[in-house]
C-alpha positions in Angstrom: 62.7 -14.3 -32.7 60.9 -11.8 -30.4 58.1 -11.4 -32.9 57.9 -15.2 -33.4 57.9 -15.8 -29.7 55.2 -13.2 -29.2 53.0 -14.8 -31.9 53.4 -18.2 -30.2 52.5 -16.7 -26.9 49.4 -15.1 -28.4 48.3 -18.5 -29.8 48.7 -20.1 -26.4 46.4 -17.4 -24.8 42.8 -18.5 -24.2 40.5 -17.4 -27.0 38.6 -15.2 -24.6 41.7 -13.2 -23.8 42.8 -13.0 -27.4 39.5 -11.8 -28.6 39.1 -9.2 -25.9 37.9 -6.0 -27.7 40.5 -3.3 -28.1 38.3 -0.5 -29.3 34.8 0.7 -28.7 33.8 -0.4 -32.2 34.8 -4.0 -31.3 32.9 -3.9 -28.0 29.7 -6.0 -28.1 26.5 -5.1 -26.3 26.0 -2.5 -23.6 24.5 -0.1 -26.1 22.8 1.7 -23.2 26.1 3.0 -22.0 28.6 2.8 -24.9 26.3 3.2 -27.9 27.0 6.1 -30.2 26.4 9.5 -28.6 26.2 8.0 -25.0 27.9 9.9 -22.2 30.5 7.2 -21.5 31.5 6.8 -25.1 31.9 10.5 -25.5 34.0 10.7 -22.3 36.3 7.8 -23.4 36.8 9.3 -26.9 37.5 12.7 -25.5 39.7 11.3 -22.8 37.8 13.3 -20.2 37.0 10.6 -17.6 36.0 11.0 -14.0 36.0 8.2 -11.5 33.8 5.3 -12.6 32.4 2.1 -11.2 31.3 -0.7 -13.6 28.8 -3.0 -12.0 27.4 -6.2 -13.5 27.6 -10.0 -13.7 30.7 -11.9 -14.9 31.3 -11.9 -18.7 29.5 -8.7 -19.5 32.7 -6.6 -20.3 33.7 -4.7 -17.2 37.4 -5.5 -17.5 37.3 -5.3 -21.2 35.8 -1.8 -21.1 38.6 -0.8 -18.7 41.2 -2.2 -21.2 39.6 -0.2 -24.0 39.9 2.9 -21.9 43.6 2.0 -21.3 44.1 1.7 -25.0 42.6 5.1 -25.8 43.6 7.3 -23.0 46.8 9.4 -22.9 46.8 9.0 -19.1 49.1 6.5 -17.3 47.1 3.3 -16.7 47.6 1.1 -13.7 45.6 -2.2 -13.2 45.1 -4.0 -9.9 43.1 -7.0 -9.0 41.6 -6.6 -5.5 41.8 -10.4 -4.9 45.6 -10.5 -5.5 46.9 -7.3 -4.0 46.8 -5.4 -0.7 47.7 -2.1 0.9 51.3 -2.4 -0.2 50.3 -2.5 -3.9 48.0 0.4 -3.4 50.8 2.5 -1.9 53.1 1.6 -4.9 50.3 2.6 -7.3 49.9 5.9 -5.4 53.6 6.7 -5.6 53.7 6.0 -9.3 50.7 8.2 -9.8 52.2 11.0 -7.8 55.4 10.8 -9.7 53.7 11.0 -13.1 51.6 13.9 -11.9 54.5 15.8 -10.3 57.2 15.2 -13.0 55.2 14.8 -16.2 51.9 16.5 -15.4 50.3 13.3 -16.5 47.1 11.9 -15.0 46.8 8.3 -13.9 43.9 6.0 -14.2 43.8 3.2 -11.6 41.7 0.3 -12.5 40.7 -2.0 -9.7 39.0 -5.3 -10.7 36.8 -6.9 -8.1 37.0 -3.7 -6.0 34.3 -5.0 -3.6 36.9 -7.6 -2.4 38.9 -4.9 -0.6 38.0 -4.3 3.0 37.0 -0.9 4.3 40.6 0.1 5.3 41.9 -0.7 1.8 39.1 1.2 0.1 39.6 4.2 2.5 43.3 4.3 1.4 42.2 5.4 -2.0 39.9 8.2 -1.0 42.3 11.1 -0.4 44.0 10.5 -3.8 40.8 10.3 -5.6 39.7 13.6 -4.0 42.9 15.5 -4.8 43.0 14.2 -8.4 46.2 12.1 -8.1 44.4 9.4 -10.0 41.0 8.6 -11.5 39.5 5.4 -10.1 37.8 2.9 -12.3 36.4 0.0 -10.3 34.7 -3.2 -11.5 32.4 -5.2 -9.3 29.8 -8.0 -9.5 28.2 -6.7 -6.3 26.0 -3.8 -5.8 28.4 -0.9 -5.2 25.9 0.9 -2.9 26.3 -2.0 -0.5 29.8 -3.2 -1.0 31.9 -0.2 -1.9 32.9 2.7 0.4 30.0 5.2 0.3 32.5 8.0 0.0 34.0 6.4 -3.1 30.6 5.8 -4.6 29.5 9.4 -4.0 32.6 10.5 -6.0 32.1 8.1 -8.9 29.6 7.7 -11.7 28.0 4.2 -11.6 27.4 2.3 -14.9 25.5 -1.0 -14.7 26.4 -3.6 -17.4 23.8 -6.1 -18.3 24.0 -9.7 -19.4 24.6 -9.8 -23.2 21.7 -10.8 -25.4 21.9 -13.7 -27.8 22.3 -11.4 -30.7 25.4 -9.8 -29.0 26.9 -13.3 -28.3 26.3 -14.3 -32.0 28.4 -11.2 -33.0 31.1 -12.2 -30.5 31.2 -15.7 -31.9 31.2 -14.5 -35.6 34.1 -12.2 -34.8 36.1 -15.0 -33.2 35.5 -17.3 -36.3 36.3 -14.6 -38.8 39.4 -12.9 -37.2 42.5 -14.3 -38.8 45.0 -12.7 -36.4 43.4 -13.6 -33.1 40.6 -16.0 -33.9 39.9 -18.9 -36.3 39.7 -17.0 -39.6 42.5 -19.1 -41.0 40.3 -22.2 -41.0 36.9 -23.0 -42.5 34.9 -23.6 -39.3 31.4 -24.8 -40.0 28.8 -25.2 -37.3 26.0 -27.6 -38.2 22.4 -26.4 -37.6 21.7 -25.7 -33.9 25.2 -26.2 -32.7 26.4 -22.6 -32.4 22.9 -21.6 -31.2 23.3 -24.1 -28.4 26.6 -22.6 -27.3 25.0 -19.1 -27.3 21.9 -20.3 -25.3 23.9 -22.1 -22.6 26.3 -19.2 -22.2 23.4 -17.2 -20.9 24.8 -13.7 -21.6 28.4 -14.5 -20.6 30.8 -13.8 -23.5 33.7 -15.5 -21.7 31.8 -18.7 -21.2 30.9 -18.7 -24.9 34.4 -18.1 -26.1 35.8 -20.8 -23.8 33.3 -23.3 -25.2 34.0 -22.2 -28.8 37.7 -22.7 -28.3 37.1 -26.2 -26.9 34.8 -27.1 -29.7 37.1 -25.8 -32.5 40.4 -27.0 -31.1 39.3 -30.6 -30.1 37.4 -31.4 -33.3 40.5 -31.9 -35.7 42.9 -34.8 -34.9 45.5 -32.1 -34.1 45.4 -28.4 -33.7 46.3 -26.2 -35.5 45.4 -28.1 -38.7 46.6 -27.0 -42.1 45.5 -23.5 -43.1 42.1 -23.6 -44.9 41.1 -27.0 -43.6 37.4 -27.5 -42.8 36.5 -27.9 -39.2 32.9 -29.2 -38.9 31.2 -29.0 -35.5 27.9 -30.8 -34.9 25.4 -30.4 -32.1 26.9 -33.3 -30.0 30.3 -31.7 -30.1 28.8 -28.3 -29.1 27.0 -30.0 -26.2 30.2 -31.7 -25.0 32.1 -28.4 -25.3 29.7 -26.4 -23.0 28.3 -28.4 -20.2 25.4 -26.8 -18.4 26.7 -23.5 -17.2 27.4 -23.2 -13.5 24.5 -21.4 -11.8 25.6 -17.9 -11.1 24.8 -17.7 -7.4 26.8 -16.4 -4.4 25.0 -16.9 -1.1 26.7 -13.8 0.3 26.3 -11.5 -2.8 23.8 -9.7 -5.0 22.7 -12.8 -6.9 21.7 -14.4 -3.6 19.4 -11.5 -2.8 18.3 -10.9 -6.4 17.2 -14.5 -6.9 15.3 -14.8 -3.7 13.7 -11.4 -4.6 12.7 -12.8 -8.0 11.2 -15.9 -6.3 9.1 -13.9 -3.8 8.0 -11.4 -6.5 6.9 -14.3 -8.7 4.8 -15.6 -5.8 3.4 -12.2 -5.3 2.7 -11.9 -9.0 0.8 -15.2 -9.0 3.2 -16.8 -11.5 3.7 -20.5 -10.4 6.1 -21.3 -13.3 8.5 -18.4 -12.5 8.3 -19.3 -8.7 9.3 -22.9 -9.4 12.1 -21.8 -11.7 13.7 -19.4 -9.2 13.3 -21.9 -6.4 14.9 -24.6 -8.5 17.8 -22.3 -9.3 18.4 -21.6 -5.6 18.2 -25.2 -4.6 20.6 -26.3 -7.4 23.1 -23.6 -6.4 23.2 -24.9 -2.9 20.9 -22.5 -1.1 19.8 -23.6 2.3 16.2 -24.8 1.9 15.3 -23.5 5.3 16.1 -20.0 4.1 13.7 -20.5 1.2 11.0 -21.8 3.5 11.4 -18.9 5.9 10.8 -16.5 3.1 7.7 -18.4 2.0 6.4 -18.2 5.6 6.9 -14.4 5.4 5.2 -14.3 2.0 2.2 -16.3 3.3 1.5 -13.4 5.7 2.8 -10.5 3.7 1.4 -11.3 0.2 -1.5 -13.7 0.9 -2.6 -12.9 4.4 -6.3 -12.9 5.1 -7.1 -13.5 1.4 -6.3 -17.1 2.3 -5.6 -17.6 6.0 -4.7 -21.3 5.2 -1.6 -20.3 3.3 0.6 -19.9 6.4 -0.6 -23.4 7.6 0.4 -24.9 4.3 3.9 -23.4 4.4 4.5 -24.3 8.1 3.4 -27.8 7.3 5.9 -27.9 4.4 8.6 -26.7 6.8 7.8 -29.5 9.3 7.8 -32.1 6.5 11.2 -30.8 5.3 12.6 -31.1 8.8 11.5 -34.8 8.8 12.6 -36.0 5.4 15.3 -33.5 4.3 16.6 -33.3 0.7 16.1 -34.3 -2.1 12.6 -35.5 -1.2 12.0 -32.3 0.8 11.7 -30.5 -2.6 8.2 -32.0 -2.9 6.6 -30.2 0.1 8.5 -27.1 -0.8 7.1 -27.2 -4.3 3.6 -27.8 -2.9 4.0 -24.7 -0.7 5.4 -22.5 -3.5 2.6 -23.5 -5.9 0.0 -22.9 -3.2 1.3 -19.4 -2.5 1.7 -18.5 -6.1 -1.9 -19.6 -7.0 -3.5 -18.3 -3.8 -5.5 -15.0 -3.8 -3.4 -12.1 -2.7 -3.7 -9.4 -0.1 -1.1 -7.2 1.5 -3.4 -5.9 4.2 -0.9 -7.2 6.9 1.3 -4.2 5.9 -1.2 -2.2 8.0 1.1 -3.1 10.9 3.8 -0.7 9.6 1.3 2.1 9.2 0.3 1.5 12.8 4.0 1.4 13.9 4.7 4.6 12.1 1.8 6.2 14.0 3.2 4.9 17.3 6.7 6.2 16.5 5.4 9.6 15.4 2.9 10.0 18.2 4.2 7.9 21.1 2.4 9.5 24.1 -1.1 8.5 23.4 -3.2 7.6 26.5 -5.4 4.6 26.7 -9.0 5.8 26.6 -10.6 5.7 30.0 -13.3 3.2 29.1 -10.6 0.7 27.9 -8.5 0.9 31.1 -8.4 -2.0 33.5 -11.2 -1.4 36.0 -9.9 -4.0 38.6 -7.5 -1.5 40.2 -8.7 2.1 40.0 -12.4 1.9 39.1 -13.7 3.7 42.2 -10.9 6.4 42.4 -10.5 7.3 38.7 -13.5 5.7 37.0 -11.3 3.3 34.9 -13.3 1.2 32.6 -16.4 3.3 33.0 -18.5 3.6 29.8 -17.1 0.4 28.3 -19.7 -1.7 26.4 -19.3 -5.4 26.5 -19.7 -6.5 22.8 -21.2 -9.9 23.7 -24.2 -8.2 25.3 -25.2 -6.7 22.0 -26.7 -8.0 18.7 -24.2 -9.8 16.6 -21.7 -9.5 19.6 -20.6 -6.1 18.4 -21.2 -2.5 19.4 -19.5 0.6 17.9 -17.2 2.2 20.4 -13.8 3.9 20.4 -10.8 1.6 20.7 -8.1 4.0 19.4 -6.7 6.9 21.5 -8.7 10.1 21.3 -6.3 11.8 18.9 -6.4 8.9 16.4 -10.1 8.6 16.0 -10.9 8.3 12.3 -7.5 6.8 11.5 -7.5 3.6 9.5 -4.6 1.2 9.2 -6.2 -2.0 7.9 -7.8 -2.0 4.4 -9.4 -5.4 3.7 -8.9 -6.5 0.1 -11.6 -8.0 -2.2 -9.7 -11.3 -2.6 -10.5 -14.8 -1.3 -11.5 -15.1 2.3 -10.9 -11.5 3.0 -13.6 -10.6 0.5 -16.1 -12.4 2.7 -15.2 -10.2 5.7 -14.6 -7.0 3.7 -18.2 -5.7 3.8 -18.6 -6.4 7.6 -15.3 -4.6 8.3 -16.2 -1.6 6.2 -19.8 -1.4 7.4 -18.7 -1.5 11.1 -16.1 1.1 10.4 -18.6 3.3 8.8 -21.0 2.8 11.7 -18.2 3.8 14.1 -17.4 6.8 12.0 -21.0 7.8 11.8 -21.3 7.7 15.6 -18.1 9.7 15.9 -19.2 12.4 13.5 -22.8 12.8 14.7 -23.5 16.4 15.2 -24.0 17.9 18.7 -27.8 18.3 18.0 -29.5 15.9 20.4 -32.8 15.5 22.2 -34.0 18.8 23.7 -33.1 17.4 27.1 -29.4 17.4 26.0 -27.8 20.7 25.7 -24.3 21.4 26.9 -22.0 24.0 25.2 -19.1 22.7 27.2 -19.3 19.2 25.7 -15.9 17.8 24.6 -15.6 15.6 21.6 -14.7 12.6 23.8 -17.9 13.1 25.9 -20.1 13.3 22.7 -18.4 10.2 21.4 -18.8 8.1 24.6 -22.3 9.4 25.0 -23.4 8.3 21.6 -21.7 4.9 21.7 -23.0 4.2 25.1 -26.5 5.1 24.0 -26.5 2.4 21.4 -26.7 5.1 18.7 -24.8 3.0 16.1 -27.4 0.3 16.0 -30.1 2.9 15.5 -28.2 4.6 12.7 -27.8 1.3 10.9 -31.5 0.6 11.1 -32.5 3.9 9.7 -29.9 3.6 6.9 -31.5 0.3 5.9 -35.0 1.7 6.1 -34.1 4.6 3.8 -32.2 2.6 1.2 -34.8 -0.1 1.1 -37.4 2.5 0.1 -35.1 4.1 -2.5 -34.4 0.8 -4.4 -31.3 2.2 -6.0 -30.2 0.6 -9.3 -26.4 0.0 -9.8 -26.0 2.6 -12.6 -28.1 5.4 -11.1 -26.9 8.9 -10.0 -27.4 9.5 -6.3 -27.2 12.7 -4.3 -26.6 12.7 -0.5 -27.1 16.3 0.7 -26.1 17.5 4.2 -24.2 14.3 4.9 -23.1 14.3 8.5 -21.2 11.1 9.0 -20.8 9.2 5.7 -23.5 6.8 6.8 -25.7 7.3 3.7 -22.8 8.2 1.4 -21.0 4.9 1.7 -24.2 2.9 1.4 -25.2 4.8 -1.7 -21.7 4.2 -3.1 -22.1 0.5 -2.3 -25.4 0.2 -4.1 -24.6 2.3 -7.2 -21.0 1.2 -8.0 -21.4 1.9 -11.8 -23.3 5.1 -11.3 -22.5 8.5 -9.7 -22.6 9.3 -6.0 -22.2 12.8 -4.8 -22.1 14.0 -1.2 -22.7 17.5 0.1 -21.1 18.3 3.5 -21.5 21.8 4.8 -19.7 21.3 8.1 -15.9 21.8 7.7 -14.9 19.2 10.2 -17.2 16.5 8.9 -16.1 17.3 5.4 -12.4 16.9 6.3 -12.9 13.6 8.1 -15.2 12.1 5.4 -12.7 13.2 2.7 -9.9 11.6 4.7 -11.8 8.3 4.8 -12.6 8.5 1.0 -8.9 8.6 0.3 -8.6 5.0 1.5 -10.4 4.1 -1.8 -8.9 4.0 -5.3 -9.2 7.5 -6.8 -11.4 6.4 -9.7 -13.7 4.5 -7.3 -14.4 7.3 -4.8 -17.7 9.2 -4.5 -17.5 12.9 -5.2 -17.6 15.0 -2.1 -18.3 18.7 -2.0 -18.1 21.2 0.8 -21.5 22.8 0.2 -25.1 22.9 1.3 -28.1 21.8 -0.7 -29.4 25.3 -1.3 -26.1 26.7 -2.7 -24.7 23.7 -4.7 -25.0 23.9 -8.4 -22.5 21.2 -9.4 -20.2 23.6 -11.3 -17.0 22.6 -9.4 -16.4 19.4 -11.3 -16.9 18.5 -15.0 -18.6 15.3 -14.0 -21.4 17.1 -12.2 -22.1 20.1 -14.5 -25.7 20.0 -15.5 -26.2 16.5 -13.9 -29.7 15.6 -12.7 -30.0 12.8 -10.0 -32.1 9.7 -10.0 -32.2 9.4 -6.2 -31.8 11.7 -3.2 -31.3 10.4 0.3 -30.9 12.5 3.4 -31.2 12.4 7.2 -32.2 15.2 9.4 -32.0 17.6 6.5 -34.3 20.3 8.0 -33.4 20.6 11.6 -35.4 23.1 13.6 -34.5 26.4 11.8 -34.2 25.6 8.1 -36.8 26.5 5.6 -38.6 23.4 4.3 -39.8 25.0 1.1 -36.3 26.2 0.1 -34.7 22.9 0.7 -37.3 20.8 -1.2 -37.2 23.3 -4.0 -33.5 22.9 -4.3 -33.8 19.1 -4.2 -36.5 19.1 -6.9 -34.3 21.3 -9.1 -31.4 18.8 -9.0 -33.6 15.7 -9.6 -34.2 13.8 -12.9 -37.7 13.3 -14.1 -39.0 10.2 -12.3 -36.3 10.7 -9.6 -37.0 9.5 -6.0 -36.4 11.3 -2.8 -36.3 9.7 0.7 -35.5 11.8 3.8 -35.5 10.5 7.3 -36.3 13.2 9.8 -36.0 12.5 13.5 -39.3 13.1 15.2 -38.2 14.1 18.6 -41.7 15.0 19.8 -42.7 11.4 19.2 -39.9 9.6 21.0 -39.5 8.4 24.6 -39.6 11.1 27.3 -38.0 11.0 30.8 -41.5 11.1 32.4 -41.9 7.5 31.2 -39.3 6.4 33.8 -40.8 8.2 36.8 -41.5 5.6 39.6 -44.9 4.9 41.3 -43.7 6.9 44.2 -44.2 10.1 42.2 -47.8 11.4 42.5 -49.8 11.2 39.3 -50.6 14.9 39.5 -46.8 15.7 39.4 -46.3 13.2 36.6 -49.0 14.9 34.6 -47.4 18.2 35.1 -44.0 16.9 33.9 -45.7 15.5 30.8 -47.2 18.9 30.0 -43.7 20.5 30.5 -42.2 18.0 28.0 -45.0 18.6 25.5 -44.6 22.4 25.7 -40.8 22.1 25.6 -40.8 20.0 22.4 -43.4 22.2 20.7 -41.5 25.3 21.5 -38.5 23.7 19.7 -40.6 23.1 16.6 -39.9 19.3 16.6 -43.3 18.3 15.3 -43.4 19.6 11.7 -45.2 16.6 10.1 -48.0 18.7 8.5 -45.5 21.1 7.0 -43.5 18.2 5.4 -46.7 16.8 3.9 -47.8 20.2 2.5 -44.5 21.1 0.8 -43.8 17.6 -0.5 -47.1 17.7 -2.4 -46.1 21.1 -3.8 -43.0 19.9 -5.4 -43.5 16.1 -6.0 -46.5 14.5 -7.8 -46.1 11.4 -5.6 -45.4 12.0 -1.9 -46.0 10.6 1.5 -45.0 11.1 5.1 -44.7 7.9 7.2 -43.8 7.6 10.9 -41.7 4.7 12.1 -40.7 3.8 15.7 -37.6 2.0 16.6 -36.8 0.7 20.1 -33.2 0.3 21.3 -31.3 -0.6 24.4 -29.8 2.6 25.7 -27.3 3.0 28.5 -27.8 6.2 30.5 -24.5 7.5 31.7 -24.5 9.3 35.1 -22.8 12.4 33.6 -25.3 12.4 30.7 -28.2 12.4 33.1 -26.6 15.2 35.2 -26.4 17.4 32.1 -30.1 16.8 31.2 -31.2 17.7 34.7 -28.8 20.7 35.2 -31.1 23.6 36.0 -28.3 26.1 35.5 -28.0 25.3 31.8 -30.4 27.3 29.6 -32.8 25.3 27.6 -32.1 22.1 29.5 -34.7 19.7 30.7 -33.9 20.4 34.3 -34.2 24.2 33.8 -37.7 23.7 32.3 -38.8 21.5 35.2 -37.6 24.0 37.8 -39.1 26.9 35.9 -42.6 25.3 35.8 -42.6 23.7 39.3 -41.1 24.5 42.7 -37.7 23.6 44.2 -39.0 20.6 46.1 -40.7 19.1 43.1 -37.5 19.7 41.0 -35.3 17.9 43.6 -37.8 15.0 43.9 -37.9 14.5 40.1 -34.1 14.6 39.8 -33.6 12.2 42.7 -36.2 9.7 41.3 -34.8 9.8 37.7 -31.3 9.3 38.9 -32.4 6.3 41.0 -34.3 4.8 38.0 -31.9 5.6 35.2 -28.3 6.5 36.2 -25.9 3.8 34.9 -28.7 1.6 33.7 -29.7 0.2 30.3 -33.3 0.9 29.4 -35.6 0.5 26.4 -35.8 3.7 24.6 -38.1 4.4 21.7 -37.2 6.7 18.9 -39.7 8.1 16.4 -38.7 9.2 12.8 -40.6 10.6 9.8 -39.8 9.1 6.4 -40.5 11.7 3.7 -41.0 10.2 0.2 -41.3 12.1 -3.1 -41.2 11.2 -6.7 -40.7 13.8 -9.4 -42.8 13.3 -12.5 -43.0 15.2 -15.8 -46.2 16.9 -14.9 -45.0 17.9 -11.4 -45.7 21.6 -10.6 
């Protein structure tokens, strides 16, 4: 009778319970953790388990795997369900485990299903007994254990993630249930018509329990009564299968992993420009009862985070959809939500707004950065501390822009925002990059200046302010355009930029020869470091090659890409200075150039630019003015600034085609008081003021200084610069 009753009880059990695998060989799916040779399989077979946590969606076999362990282990096995038990049940389990260990030297495995349902106190109660080995914990959870399970328990357990079963796995589960005579339907001839069983598998969506429940309903409701006579045919058509498994309830818990995983899939689909996937995940959330306002909030974030300035209209579309939803609600509110989701998914993408977090990190790491003096509010302390002094009002300049420092002194050269090449942002990318390069060029300009500027005590900040205030950036842009217009670079050509000082020519060459090769030689250690830092903002395979070397010493052996390479173009600025040998440099340039290669060098012609004598007022006697002009002429000649004839001679020696052309550029230049003071300081060797005092008397020197300060100090004047453009073309018959 006991056996008969037990058989009847088994038949009354749900099919899913009856067909639960009892051995690892019956276990379907999860090959990644229980396949032959896997760690977990070896541990189960050897009965050498440590604490485990099984994590995965319902129906993937977490509890089943625990029961398989229970059937194979020699340890005492206790099973608890966290939903149905509390601290009292935990204490009883602990006492049982202690008794088995103390009296029988037998380990205990404690299986806790839905372990995440226990609160922190309940989970904490397990910890000491796990640590001292009283029992081995096996927990099962549908939630991410790193979020929902006591971190101390997690750190002492091995985590195994179970995945949704594949259709092939579910077909094996169904076949086993149909063939098994003891626990399944092997006693009867169950026939599924074409597509019927496949429908059950498809709708079950990786959940074996759902499949077996539907299979049981289909098989046991098809005959007039169940069980039918042994061997009877049970034929199940597609309609019966459809009735047996209605659309599976969407797996979605607004407080759990699936809530976060689904919204994550939705946002990632938008980010990945997949409108179909975006609509699918949004529909899944809405059908599962997610608050549409939550979805809209995430779309607003995505509009800024993932689309940003690639399409500034994106955030307007989403906020308009939010307003429309507030007016009409659901179900019609799905239309504006769909419009917004499709707009975001199909919009060009840019994550340049993430620059905020780079800036924030810099603020956190380097909190005490002072506002640069020229950016301070001048309304309160202008006269006492000079706040606001040196600030250039951008609207007073061409294109309403002037390069000047806006970051703290210590952060100059730091870049947070990187404009993408997508959508609207692509239209501003070149302007942003060019302005940034101009600012960088001004910042990196060497301390070599007009002969009237010499101050060993100059600080970096003073040089920076001096060059910005002088309108240097506009001048640099002009000479860049002049040089590159003469070079006429073709996109695939190889370009060499020797003695680069600021990246001004390097980035322009890189822009004009994107499919070619661009190499920059930077001999100054600081300039090299900052230029290399800037280049790292570009993708590695799209950066120009930068070498810490001079033109005379570089042979291109450092990199495979430059060994034996000859260049089509060479562009340089102020290559020769006052002390470098023209013949040596031009010889090195010619050696590195391809036959037919072009060379263009812009050399500042300081002897031909504006002199301070041009600003002396009518109150100064003409005889004294003439004397000052003679002093200036001698001063510049002594410095060797006029080398035009030498350039012409050596160019003709190395290049069959050559020329030297003078150009003059006029700029609006602000003369800062401290700058003028340095020029006129008679105590600084080689300064303008020292030369004037040396060649005149004390009274004349004071008169000149007083007049120039009156005419120039703090004023913007027209200042003419003179430059020499050196052109050379290497030909096969060049000697």
